[in-house]
C-alpha positions as CSV (number, residue, x, y, z in Angstrom):
1,M,29.4,-54.2,-82.8
2,A,28.0,-55.6,-79.6
3,K,27.6,-52.1,-78.1
4,T,25.8,-51.0,-81.3
5,R,23.4,-53.9,-81.0
6,A,22.8,-53.2,-77.3
7,D,22.2,-49.5,-78.1
8,E,19.8,-50.5,-80.9
9,R,17.9,-52.8,-78.5
10,A,17.7,-50.0,-75.9
11,I,16.4,-47.6,-78.4
12,N,13.8,-50.1,-79.7
13,K,12.7,-50.9,-76.1
14,T,12.2,-47.2,-75.4
15,Y,10.3,-46.8,-78.6
16,V,8.0,-49.8,-77.9
17,E,7.4,-48.5,-74.3
18,A,6.6,-45.0,-75.7
19,L,4.1,-46.5,-78.2
20,N,2.4,-48.6,-75.5
21,E,2.2,-45.6,-73.2
22,A,0.7,-43.6,-76.1
23,R,-1.9,-46.3,-76.7
24,T,-2.8,-46.4,-73.0
25,R,-3.2,-42.6,-73.0
26,S,-5.3,-42.8,-76.1
27,I,-7.6,-45.4,-74.6
28,A,-8.0,-43.3,-71.4
29,L,-8.7,-40.2,-73.5
30,G,-11.4,-42.1,-75.5
31,R,-13.1,-43.1,-72.2
32,D,-12.9,-39.5,-71.0
33,R,-14.3,-38.3,-74.3
34,D,-17.2,-40.8,-74.1
35,A,-18.0,-39.8,-70.5
36,A,-17.9,-36.1,-71.4
37,R,-20.3,-36.8,-74.4
38,A,-22.7,-38.6,-72.1
39,E,-22.6,-35.8,-69.6
40,S,-23.2,-33.3,-72.4
41,D,-26.2,-35.3,-73.7
42,G,-27.6,-35.3,-70.1
43,L,-27.2,-31.5,-69.8
44,R,-28.8,-31.0,-73.2
45,S,-31.8,-33.0,-72.0
46,Q,-32.0,-30.9,-68.8
47,L,-31.8,-27.7,-70.8
48,S,-34.6,-28.8,-73.1
49,D,-36.7,-29.6,-70.1
50,A,-35.9,-26.3,-68.4
51,A,-36.9,-24.4,-71.5
52,R,-40.3,-26.0,-71.4
53,R,-40.7,-25.4,-67.7
54,I,-39.6,-21.7,-67.8
55,A,-42.3,-20.9,-70.2
56,D,-44.9,-21.5,-67.5
57,A,-42.8,-20.2,-64.5
58,P,-43.7,-17.1,-62.5
59,P,-41.6,-13.9,-63.2
60,A,-39.5,-14.2,-60.0
61,A,-38.4,-17.7,-61.0
62,V,-37.5,-16.5,-64.5
63,V,-35.3,-13.7,-63.0
64,E,-33.6,-16.2,-60.6
65,Y,-33.1,-18.6,-63.5
66,A,-31.6,-15.9,-65.6
67,A,-29.2,-14.8,-62.9
68,T,-28.1,-18.4,-62.3
69,V,-27.6,-19.0,-66.1
70,N,-25.5,-15.8,-66.2
71,Q,-23.3,-17.0,-63.3
72,L,-22.9,-20.4,-64.9
73,F,-22.0,-18.8,-68.3
74,A,-19.3,-16.6,-66.6
75,E,-17.8,-19.7,-64.9
76,C,-17.8,-21.6,-68.2
77,S,-16.2,-18.7,-70.0
78,R,-13.4,-18.5,-67.4
79,S,-12.9,-22.3,-67.7
80,Y,-12.7,-22.1,-71.5
81,Q,-10.2,-19.2,-71.3
82,G,-8.0,-21.3,-69.0
83,M,-8.3,-24.2,-71.4
84,A,-7.3,-22.0,-74.3
85,E,-4.3,-20.7,-72.5
86,K,-3.2,-24.3,-71.7
87,A,-3.7,-25.4,-75.3
88,D,-1.7,-22.4,-76.5
89,G,1.1,-23.4,-74.1
90,H,1.1,-26.9,-75.3
91,A,1.1,-25.8,-79.0
92,A,4.1,-23.6,-78.2
93,D,5.9,-26.5,-76.6
94,V,5.3,-28.7,-79.6
95,R,6.6,-26.0,-81.9
96,A,9.7,-25.5,-79.7
97,L,10.4,-29.3,-79.5
98,G,9.9,-29.6,-83.3
99,G,12.2,-26.8,-84.0
100,A,14.8,-28.1,-81.6
101,W,14.7,-31.8,-82.8
102,P,17.9,-32.7,-84.5
103,V,17.4,-33.2,-88.2
104,M,20.0,-34.8,-90.5
105,R,20.0,-33.0,-93.8
106,H,21.3,-34.9,-96.8
107,Q,24.1,-33.0,-98.4
108,R,24.3,-33.1,-102.1
109,V,27.5,-34.5,-103.5
110,E,28.8,-32.9,-106.6
111,G,27.7,-35.0,-109.6
112,A,25.0,-36.8,-107.6
113,T,21.6,-37.4,-109.2
114,E,18.3,-38.7,-107.9
115,T,19.1,-42.2,-109.1
116,N,22.8,-42.1,-108.3
117,P,23.3,-40.3,-105.0
């Protein structure tokens, strides 16, 4: 009985630690999300300003701007592809872990009912 209680305490301790670590990760992810949103808002403002300035820019500047935008777009595209590959890998890992997780299935006993298992 003492071993069972010790095992239960160990399991509960591991569970609580896992929950605390998950909360800490969630808080950090929230900060990262907020920082990314602020960065995105700043970029949106810069793009809006650039659109106004490019209307009055000389043709050579417009060509240079277009080349730079194309290069930036290509870099972003590669980054998003890499992110998608990682996300697919994580999703596959989750499916594999879920499929491998031990599940105890209740076996029906002959004569058992919903109210009288």
